[in-house]
Structures are given as structure tokens and as C-alpha cells.
C-alpha positions as CSV (number, residue, x, y, z in Angstrom):
1,M,30.0,-95.2,-115.9
2,L,32.8,-97.6,-114.1
3,A,33.5,-96.4,-110.7
4,L,31.0,-93.9,-111.0
5,S,31.1,-92.4,-107.0
6,M,34.5,-91.0,-108.3
7,G,33.4,-88.8,-110.4
8,F,35.0,-90.0,-113.4
9,T,33.8,-88.5,-117.2
10,H,34.9,-89.1,-120.4
11,A,37.3,-86.8,-121.8
12,N,36.6,-83.5,-124.2
13,E,39.6,-84.2,-125.8
14,L,42.2,-87.0,-126.1
15,T,44.3,-87.1,-122.7
16,A,47.7,-89.3,-122.9
17,Y,48.7,-91.6,-120.1
18,P,50.6,-94.6,-120.3
19,L,48.9,-98.2,-119.5
20,I,51.1,-101.2,-118.2
21,E,49.4,-104.4,-119.1
22,K,49.6,-106.6,-116.2
23,D,50.5,-110.6,-118.0
24,S,53.1,-108.9,-119.9
25,G,54.2,-106.1,-118.2
26,K,54.6,-104.0,-121.3
27,K,54.1,-100.3,-121.4
28,I,52.4,-98.6,-124.4
29,I,51.7,-94.7,-124.7
30,V,47.3,-94.2,-125.9
31,S,45.6,-91.1,-125.5
32,V,42.7,-91.6,-123.6
33,K,39.4,-91.0,-124.5
34,G,37.8,-92.9,-121.4
35,I,36.3,-95.0,-119.0
36,E,32.8,-96.8,-119.2
37,D,31.2,-100.0,-118.2
38,G,34.8,-101.3,-116.9
39,E,35.9,-100.8,-120.5
40,L,38.9,-98.4,-121.2
41,D,38.7,-96.5,-124.1
42,F,42.0,-95.2,-125.9
43,V,43.4,-94.5,-129.4
44,Y,47.4,-96.4,-130.1
45,K,49.4,-95.9,-132.9
46,G,46.2,-94.0,-134.5
47,K,43.8,-97.4,-134.3
48,S,41.0,-97.0,-131.3
49,F,40.5,-99.9,-128.5
50,T,37.9,-100.7,-125.9
51,M,39.7,-103.1,-123.8
52,P,39.0,-103.9,-119.8
53,V,40.5,-101.9,-117.4
54,D,41.7,-104.5,-115.7
55,K,43.8,-105.9,-118.5
56,F,46.3,-103.1,-116.8
57,K,48.1,-102.9,-113.5
58,E,46.2,-101.9,-110.3
59,G,45.3,-98.1,-110.0
60,T,44.9,-97.5,-113.7
61,A,41.5,-96.7,-113.4
62,T,41.9,-94.3,-110.3
63,E,44.6,-92.8,-112.3
64,I,43.4,-92.2,-115.3
65,G,40.0,-90.6,-113.8
66,K,41.6,-88.3,-111.9
67,L,44.0,-87.6,-115.7
68,L,41.4,-86.4,-116.9
69,E,39.2,-84.4,-114.0
70,G,42.5,-82.5,-114.5
71,S,42.0,-81.9,-118.1
72,A,38.3,-81.5,-117.8
73,K,39.8,-78.4,-115.3
74,G,42.3,-76.7,-117.3
75,G,45.1,-78.5,-115.3
76,D,48.5,-79.8,-117.1
77,A,48.9,-83.3,-115.9
78,N,51.8,-85.0,-117.5
79,A,52.6,-81.8,-119.3
80,S,55.6,-82.0,-121.3
81,S,56.3,-85.4,-121.0
82,P,57.8,-87.6,-123.7
83,D,54.5,-89.9,-122.6
84,K,51.8,-87.3,-123.0
85,I,53.9,-85.8,-125.9
86,N,54.1,-88.8,-127.8
87,A,50.4,-89.9,-126.7
88,G,49.2,-86.8,-128.7
89,I,51.8,-87.8,-131.9
90,M,50.4,-91.1,-131.3
91,H,53.9,-92.7,-131.9
92,S,56.6,-93.4,-129.8
93,L,59.1,-90.0,-131.5
94,F,61.1,-88.9,-128.2
95,S,62.6,-90.5,-125.5
96,D,63.7,-89.1,-122.3
97,V,67.1,-87.6,-124.1
98,S,66.6,-85.8,-126.5
99,I,66.3,-86.3,-130.7
100,W,69.5,-84.0,-131.4
101,D,71.7,-86.2,-129.1
102,E,71.0,-89.8,-130.6
103,K,71.3,-91.7,-133.1
104,A,69.1,-91.0,-135.4
105,G,68.5,-94.9,-137.0
106,E,67.3,-95.1,-133.3
107,V,64.7,-92.9,-133.7
108,A,63.5,-94.3,-136.9
109,K,63.5,-97.3,-135.5
110,R,60.8,-96.2,-132.3
111,L,59.1,-95.0,-135.1
112,K,59.2,-98.1,-137.5
113,W,60.2,-95.5,-140.8
114,P,62.5,-98.1,-143.3
115,T,65.6,-97.7,-143.8
116,E,66.4,-95.7,-146.9
117,S,69.9,-94.3,-147.0
118,V,73.2,-94.2,-144.6
119,K,76.1,-92.7,-146.4
120,K,79.3,-91.5,-145.1
121,Y,77.9,-87.7,-144.6
122,S,74.4,-88.8,-144.8
123,S,70.8,-91.0,-143.5
124,S,67.9,-90.8,-144.2
125,Y,64.8,-93.2,-142.9
126,R,61.2,-92.2,-145.6
127,Y,58.2,-93.9,-144.8
128,Y,54.8,-94.1,-147.4
129,P,52.5,-94.8,-144.5
130,R,49.9,-97.2,-144.9
131,S,45.8,-94.8,-145.5
132,D,45.2,-95.2,-141.5
133,Y,48.4,-94.2,-140.5
134,Q,48.1,-91.2,-138.4
135,F,50.4,-88.2,-136.7
136,L,49.0,-85.4,-134.9
137,G,45.6,-86.7,-135.6
138,A,46.1,-86.6,-139.4
139,H,47.4,-88.4,-142.9
140,P,50.4,-87.5,-143.6
141,Y,51.5,-89.1,-147.2
142,C,55.5,-89.1,-146.8
143,A,57.7,-88.6,-143.5
144,T,61.2,-89.2,-143.1
145,L,64.0,-88.1,-140.5
146,Y,67.2,-86.7,-142.5
147,G,70.6,-87.6,-140.3
148,G,74.2,-86.4,-141.4
149,E,77.1,-87.3,-140.4
150,E,77.8,-90.4,-138.3
151,D,73.9,-90.4,-138.6
152,V,73.4,-87.8,-135.9
153,P,69.5,-87.0,-136.6
154,Q,69.4,-83.6,-138.3
155,R,65.0,-83.3,-139.2
156,V,61.8,-84.7,-139.4
157,S,59.5,-83.9,-142.0
158,L,56.3,-84.8,-142.6
159,V,53.4,-84.3,-145.9
160,F,50.0,-84.3,-145.4
161,A,47.7,-82.7,-147.6
162,N,49.3,-82.2,-150.9
163,K,48.2,-80.9,-154.0
164,G,50.5,-83.8,-156.0
165,D,47.8,-86.3,-153.5
166,Y,44.9,-84.8,-153.5
167,G,42.1,-86.8,-155.7
168,S,45.0,-89.5,-156.5
169,N,44.0,-92.5,-156.2
170,K,45.1,-93.3,-152.1
171,G,41.4,-91.7,-151.9
172,F,42.7,-88.1,-150.4
173,G,39.5,-86.6,-149.9
174,A,37.2,-88.8,-148.4
175,D,38.4,-92.2,-147.7
176,H,41.0,-91.6,-144.7
177,F,38.4,-88.2,-143.4
178,K,36.0,-90.4,-142.2
179,E,38.0,-93.6,-141.1
180,M,39.6,-91.1,-139.2
181,H,37.2,-88.8,-137.8
182,P,33.7,-90.0,-138.3
183,K,32.1,-86.3,-136.7
184,K,34.1,-84.1,-139.5
185,E,32.6,-82.5,-141.9
186,L,34.5,-84.3,-145.1
187,P,36.4,-82.1,-147.2
188,Q,34.9,-81.4,-150.7
189,S,38.5,-80.0,-152.6
190,L,41.9,-79.3,-152.0
191,E,41.8,-76.0,-150.3
192,E,39.5,-77.9,-147.0
193,A,41.4,-80.7,-147.2
194,I,44.3,-78.4,-146.4
195,K,42.8,-76.5,-144.2
196,L,41.3,-79.1,-142.1
197,D,45.0,-81.5,-141.0
198,A,46.1,-77.2,-140.4
199,E,43.4,-77.4,-138.0
200,I,44.2,-80.5,-136.6
201,I,47.2,-80.0,-136.5
202,T,47.4,-77.5,-134.6
203,K,44.9,-78.7,-132.4
204,S,46.8,-82.2,-131.6
205,L,50.3,-79.8,-131.0
206,T,48.6,-77.2,-128.8
207,D,46.9,-80.1,-126.2
208,A,50.2,-82.0,-126.3
209,L,52.6,-79.6,-125.6
210,G,50.0,-77.1,-123.6
211,A,50.9,-73.8,-125.1
212,E,49.5,-72.2,-128.6
213,P,52.1,-71.5,-131.4
214,V,53.6,-68.6,-131.9
215,E,54.4,-66.8,-135.4
216,Q,57.1,-66.7,-137.5
217,R,59.6,-67.1,-140.8
218,Y,61.4,-70.3,-141.8
219,G,63.0,-70.4,-144.7
220,E,65.9,-68.1,-147.1
221,K,64.8,-65.5,-149.9
222,E,62.4,-66.8,-151.6
223,D,61.7,-69.6,-149.6
224,K,60.6,-68.2,-146.7
225,R,57.7,-69.1,-145.8
226,E,55.1,-67.9,-142.3
227,V,54.7,-70.9,-140.0
228,L,53.4,-71.4,-136.4
229,R,56.2,-73.0,-134.1
230,W,55.9,-75.2,-131.2
231,D,59.1,-75.9,-128.9
232,Y,59.6,-78.4,-126.5
233,E,62.6,-78.2,-124.8
234,D,65.9,-78.1,-127.4
235,H,62.5,-79.3,-130.5
236,S,60.9,-76.4,-132.8
237,F,57.2,-78.0,-134.4
238,L,56.8,-75.8,-137.4
239,L,53.8,-76.3,-139.2
240,S,53.6,-74.9,-142.4
241,S,50.0,-74.0,-144.3
242,L,50.7,-72.9,-148.3
243,E,47.4,-72.0,-149.3
244,G,46.2,-74.7,-152.3
245,E,49.9,-76.1,-152.0
246,Y,50.6,-78.2,-148.6
247,V,50.5,-78.8,-144.7
248,S,53.7,-79.6,-144.0
249,L,55.5,-80.1,-140.6
250,L,58.8,-79.9,-140.0
251,I,60.8,-80.7,-136.5
252,V,64.0,-79.3,-136.1
253,S,66.9,-77.8,-133.2
254,K,66.1,-74.4,-131.2
255,E,69.0,-73.9,-133.1
256,D,67.7,-73.9,-136.8
257,A,64.1,-72.3,-135.4
258,D,65.7,-69.3,-134.0
259,A,67.9,-69.1,-136.9
260,Q,64.7,-69.5,-139.0
261,G,66.6,-72.2,-141.0
262,K,69.0,-70.8,-142.5
263,V,72.3,-73.0,-143.9
264,K,75.7,-72.4,-142.3
265,F,77.4,-71.6,-146.1
266,V,79.9,-74.1,-147.2
267,K,82.4,-72.0,-148.9
268,D,83.2,-73.6,-152.3
269,S,86.8,-75.1,-151.8
270,D,85.9,-76.8,-148.4
271,L,82.7,-77.9,-150.9
272,R,85.3,-78.8,-153.1
273,A,88.0,-80.9,-151.1
274,K,85.1,-82.9,-149.6
275,Q,83.7,-84.2,-152.5
276,L,87.0,-85.6,-154.2
277,T,87.2,-88.1,-151.2
278,N,84.1,-89.2,-153.1
279,I,86.0,-90.0,-156.0
280,V,86.6,-93.6,-156.7
281,N,89.5,-95.1,-158.9
282,N,89.6,-99.0,-159.4
283,E,92.2,-100.2,-161.5
284,N,90.2,-101.4,-163.4
285,G,89.7,-98.4,-164.9
286,D,86.3,-97.8,-163.1
287,V,85.7,-94.2,-161.7
288,Y,82.5,-93.3,-159.8
289,I,80.9,-91.3,-156.6
290,D,80.6,-92.5,-153.8
291,N,78.2,-91.4,-150.7
292,I,75.4,-89.9,-152.8
293,P,72.3,-90.9,-150.3
294,M,69.6,-92.7,-152.3
295,V,66.4,-91.2,-152.0
296,N,63.3,-93.8,-151.9
297,Q,61.0,-91.9,-154.8
298,G,58.1,-93.7,-153.5
299,P,54.9,-95.1,-155.0
300,K,53.5,-92.0,-156.8
301,G,57.3,-92.6,-159.4
302,Y,58.5,-89.0,-158.5
303,C,62.1,-90.0,-160.4
304,A,62.6,-86.1,-160.9
305,P,61.9,-84.8,-157.3
306,A,63.8,-88.0,-155.6
307,T,66.9,-87.5,-158.3
308,F,67.1,-83.7,-157.8
309,E,66.8,-84.2,-153.8
310,R,69.3,-87.1,-154.2
311,A,71.7,-84.1,-155.7
312,M,71.2,-81.5,-154.2
313,S,71.4,-83.2,-150.2
314,Y,74.7,-84.5,-152.1
315,M,75.6,-80.9,-152.8
316,Q,75.2,-79.5,-148.8
317,V,71.8,-78.1,-150.4
318,P,68.4,-79.4,-147.9
319,A,66.2,-80.5,-150.1
320,D,62.5,-82.8,-149.9
321,M,62.0,-85.1,-152.4
322,Y,58.1,-84.2,-151.5
323,L,57.3,-80.4,-151.6
324,L,59.7,-80.5,-154.1
325,A,57.0,-82.5,-156.6
326,T,54.1,-80.7,-155.4
327,A,56.1,-77.4,-156.1
328,A,56.3,-78.4,-160.1
329,T,53.0,-80.3,-159.8
330,T,49.6,-78.9,-161.9
331,E,47.2,-80.2,-163.4
332,K,47.7,-82.6,-166.1
333,G,51.1,-83.9,-163.3
334,T,54.6,-83.4,-162.5
335,Y,56.7,-81.5,-164.6
336,T,60.7,-81.5,-164.6
337,G,61.2,-78.6,-166.8
338,L,59.5,-76.8,-163.6
339,L,61.1,-79.0,-161.2
340,A,63.9,-77.7,-162.7
341,E,62.8,-73.5,-162.0
342,N,61.9,-74.3,-158.5
343,C,65.5,-76.2,-157.5
344,K,67.4,-73.4,-159.6
345,R,65.9,-71.3,-157.3
346,I,66.4,-72.9,-154.0
347,I,70.0,-74.1,-155.4
348,R,71.3,-70.3,-156.0
349,S,70.0,-69.2,-152.7
350,K,72.5,-71.8,-151.3
351,A,74.7,-69.9,-153.2
352,R,75.4,-72.6,-155.8
353,S,74.7,-72.9,-159.6
354,I,72.6,-75.0,-161.7
355,K,73.6,-75.5,-165.5
356,D,71.4,-77.1,-168.0
357,L,74.0,-79.6,-170.2
358,E,72.6,-81.1,-174.0
359,L,73.1,-84.2,-173.5
360,N,71.0,-85.1,-176.4
361,K,74.3,-83.4,-178.2
362,D,77.0,-83.8,-176.3
363,L,77.0,-86.8,-173.9
364,K,80.6,-87.5,-174.6
365,F,83.2,-88.6,-172.0
366,K,84.8,-85.2,-172.2
367,T,81.7,-83.9,-170.1
368,V,81.2,-86.8,-168.2
369,K,84.5,-86.6,-166.5
370,K,84.4,-82.8,-166.4
371,Y,81.9,-83.9,-164.1
372,I,82.4,-87.0,-162.1
373,D,86.7,-86.2,-161.9
374,K,85.8,-83.4,-159.8
375,G,83.1,-85.6,-157.7
376,V,79.8,-83.9,-159.2
377,P,77.5,-86.0,-160.5
378,I,75.0,-85.8,-163.7
379,L,71.3,-85.2,-163.7
380,W,70.7,-87.5,-166.8
381,Q,67.1,-86.9,-169.1
382,M,66.6,-90.4,-170.7
383,R,64.3,-92.8,-171.7
384,S,63.8,-96.1,-169.6
385,L,63.4,-98.8,-171.7
386,K,62.7,-102.3,-171.6
387,E,65.6,-103.2,-173.1
388,Y,67.9,-101.0,-172.0
389,N,67.0,-102.1,-168.3
390,N,67.6,-105.5,-168.9
391,V,70.7,-105.2,-170.6
392,A,72.3,-102.4,-167.6
393,N,70.8,-105.6,-165.1
394,Q,72.1,-108.1,-166.3
395,R,75.6,-106.7,-167.7
396,S,75.8,-105.0,-163.7
397,K,75.7,-108.7,-162.4
398,E,78.0,-110.7,-164.6
399,R,81.0,-107.4,-164.3
400,A,81.3,-108.4,-160.7
401,G,82.8,-111.7,-162.0
402,V,84.9,-110.1,-164.9
403,T,88.9,-110.7,-165.0
404,D,90.0,-109.6,-168.4
405,F,88.3,-106.8,-169.3
406,K,90.0,-106.5,-172.8
407,K,87.7,-108.9,-173.6
408,W,84.8,-107.6,-172.1
409,A,84.9,-104.3,-173.5
410,V,84.7,-105.9,-176.9
411,D,81.2,-108.5,-175.9
412,L,80.0,-104.8,-174.7
413,R,81.3,-102.9,-178.1
414,A,79.5,-106.1,-180.4
415,E,76.3,-105.9,-178.2
416,A,75.8,-102.1,-178.2
417,D,76.2,-101.9,-182.0
418,E,73.2,-104.6,-182.1
419,L,71.2,-103.0,-179.4
420,V,71.2,-100.0,-180.6
421,A,69.7,-100.0,-183.4
422,D,66.5,-101.3,-182.1
423,I,66.5,-98.6,-179.7
424,K,67.4,-95.4,-180.8
425,G,64.0,-94.8,-182.2
426,Q,61.4,-96.0,-179.4
427,E,59.7,-93.4,-177.6
428,G,58.0,-93.8,-174.2
429,N,59.4,-94.7,-170.7
430,N,61.1,-90.8,-169.8
431,H,62.6,-91.3,-166.9
432,I,65.4,-88.9,-165.1
433,C,68.4,-90.2,-163.4
434,M,72.2,-89.9,-162.5
435,I,75.5,-90.3,-164.0
436,I,78.1,-90.9,-161.2
437,G,81.3,-92.3,-163.4
438,Y,82.8,-94.1,-166.2
439,N,85.7,-96.2,-167.6
440,E,86.9,-94.7,-170.9
441,E,88.7,-98.5,-171.6
442,T,85.5,-100.0,-172.0
443,Q,83.1,-97.5,-172.8
444,E,81.1,-97.7,-170.3
445,L,79.7,-95.2,-167.9
446,A,78.0,-95.4,-164.4
447,V,74.0,-95.0,-163.3
448,S,72.5,-94.7,-160.1
449,D,68.6,-94.5,-160.4
450,S,66.0,-93.8,-157.1
451,W,64.4,-96.7,-157.1
452,G,66.4,-98.4,-153.8
453,P,70.2,-99.6,-153.2
454,A,69.9,-102.3,-155.9
455,Y,69.8,-99.6,-158.9
456,E,72.6,-97.4,-157.1
457,L,75.6,-98.8,-159.5
458,R,74.5,-99.8,-163.1
459,W,76.8,-99.9,-166.2
460,V,76.0,-99.1,-169.7
461,H,77.7,-98.6,-172.7
462,I,78.1,-95.1,-173.7
463,D,76.9,-95.8,-177.0
464,I,73.7,-97.3,-174.9
465,A,73.1,-93.9,-173.1
466,Q,73.3,-91.9,-176.5
467,A,70.8,-93.7,-177.8
468,V,68.3,-93.7,-175.0
469,T,69.0,-90.3,-173.7
470,S,66.0,-87.7,-174.2
471,S,66.4,-83.9,-174.1
472,G,69.8,-83.4,-171.8
473,G,70.7,-82.8,-168.6
474,F,71.9,-80.4,-165.0
475,V,74.4,-80.4,-162.6
476,I,74.7,-78.9,-159.4
477,D,77.8,-76.9,-159.7
478,F,80.4,-75.3,-157.9
């Protein structure tokens, strides 16, 4: 052991410590395991390292020795400090100020979570972690930071073990558990995986915050659930563990946790007025809705959950794509019908309405205008065929340079007549996206897919849209 006479020992649990490199002066927050034979054993950003102590500033060995001794005696060295909590989390979530006083983009930058969407009234930063990524010692499958108007942070959502990923080709069962926790018995079922993740997160938070959690309820009406809660200044950590479903962690304001997640009701009249401001009217006849959040449906192709989250968030009904997907997942996959029923329950709990539309029988301008003209997008069930996407991509690109929209309309009409005959009977590639606008003069619909910014606004002839429409659609209304 290094400096054995000083009584240094390895910590039974990981202990937070800030290290400063001698050469660069760079400060990193690590989880220290111990010191032995002149080398420091620690975890940084979820990975284990062993480095000579003399790589760091003088006094490192002495200071860590005191920290480990204090930890072994049940002391609270660095308790509740941002450095200690960040080390327990394994990422730089906290700075010297409250998250809620920062911009969401600043927090996301520290976490290295990519920007997903930044709109006038909302923002989001979503990360689908690699297999070796840890947060509080467990592996999240989706990590999202949500912001509101002016990019003010609203909540952080992480989804860990869940039935949508269990047994998938992402190696949920043994691979990442074995890599991260080699001394623990590997889970053999979804129930065991949920239990293990919940135990790891609970212990990590309790150690980092120096306090045991309290039990409370969170959510509204049928969405209400039991959670474990820890507080750090004006932040609350809420851990949900739903048997057979998922483990999730929410980080919200203490005010939100105290209110048990009840959302302030927005009057229909106020929401109507706000949504009208999102309608864009162009001289060429284009009418479309702006400021709809983009959601990246991710590697599992969650087009339906992503589209529902987009529509729900836009209509001020908080939603989480990954949890929506989990709730609608069965042994045979994720079903739009089941998803829609679960979403209807959530939407109605927030005093909004959701309607089924028979777009397979009634995809006409009259129907589309009824909703778009008041700033309400339409959820459209369709078949995302290769021919459809080729035309939508090409025509949307060419459209930016069009000056003669009368000629454009004639060209589109001829193209649609030819293509409809080829695609009308084709099956497969079932998909759901949004109709967000129209141009009645050119007979086009504006559509938006949950595939990122390049697919946020595309235009297709209404006859082509009718040809690929499948079972119908939905609309979240006032």
C-alpha cells in the first residue's frame, strides 16, 4: 500500500474526489476506489482506470487517504457538494448554480447529450447511450433533458431496464451488467434486471447525497405511481421501479416534486391563442404549423411513441417517448392501438381530448384544414414506401427554388397520376408521422417525420398521400 504508515485503505464503496492533473491543470471528478503501490484506482465517466498518484497535484495521496478514512467511519466528507454528487452520478450534471437557473443547452453540453430540438416554446437534448455508458452505476437506454420556453430546463428523464429493451440485440441481459458489475450475479430475467438496476441506483444516490430516500406518490390520476425521492438543494431525484415494466429516474425541481407532478392547467382559450401564433402563411399558399418539437425516434424505430410525444408536448401534455413505448410493448412488439389507448388516458387526465380519424376514408383538404387552421397537427398512419419517400425527398428539395407555382402544380399532378397506380396496392413499411400543413392551390400536404431536422417539413401531393394512407389517424384537440 502507498504510505502504509498513514493507514490508507481501499474504500468499501466508491468515494467522490476532484483530481487535478499536474501537467495540464485539468480538473476531473472521479469515483475513487483506493490507493495501492503508488497507484490510484478510480472510475471516470463510467470506466475504470489505474494511474500513478504522482500524475496529479501534490497532496493527492494524503487528501484521498483522509477522504477514504472519513468514508469508512461513516463521515460526510464533501457531502452534498456538486463534486461529490457528480462523482456519484459519474457525469458533470451539476455546477455551482441550480440546474433550473441555467440554460438546458449548457447542462446538455456538460453531459455531452446531443441537441434534439430547439423551438420557441420547447427544447430537448436526447442521448441513446453506448453499451458501456453508466449513470449512477446503471446503464440507461435513453437519457433526455427537456427544456421549456427560452431553453429553461424542466426535467431530466432516464430509462434503465425496461421490457422494450430486455432481450433485444442491444445485449441487455448479461453483456453490460457483466462489464459494469463483474462481482454481481447477472440477472436472468426482466424482473431481476429491473430489481438490480433499482438497487444500484438507490445505493448510488443514497451514498452521493448522504441521505436515505423517502417514499411518495408522483403523477396524476391513473398515471400516479410510487417513487423514491432524494433532494439536493432545489432538485429532486425520483426513482420509479414498476414491476415487469421499467426503472426510470426523473430529476425535477423540488417545487414539482412537492406538487407530485401536477401540471398547471392551461385554459383552452389560452392554448388556442398560443397555437394560432405557430401557423405560418406564405404568399405561395403554403400554410403550416411551426414550433412542433422534434423527437429522434432512436435505434429501435419508435415512430409511433416519438410522434405521440411530439404532438402531446406541442399540446402541453408532458410525455416521454421511451415510457410511452414501454407501456405499449408486448411480447410481439409495440402496438400503435395500445399506445393510442395509453396516450388517450394521459391526454384526458390533462383535460385535453384525442380523437380517432378515418383518414383512410377522409384524407381531404376539408379535414386537414379543419385542424391545421387552428394550429393542431394530425397524426397520420401510413405506409412509408420507398417510392413515396423518393418523391417526397426530391420534390421537397426542388420546391425551395420554385417561382412558378402554377406550373409546379401541373407537374405534380402528372407525377401523382403516374405514381399512385404503382403504389396503391403495395403493403408494408407501416409508419406514423404528422400532417402539419397544406397548399390547396398546388394540392400538397406538409408532412413531418420523427427522423430529425431533414425530415421536419416535406411536401407531397395529396393523391400520393391518400395512396399510402393505412388505417387512419388521430388528433389531439382542445
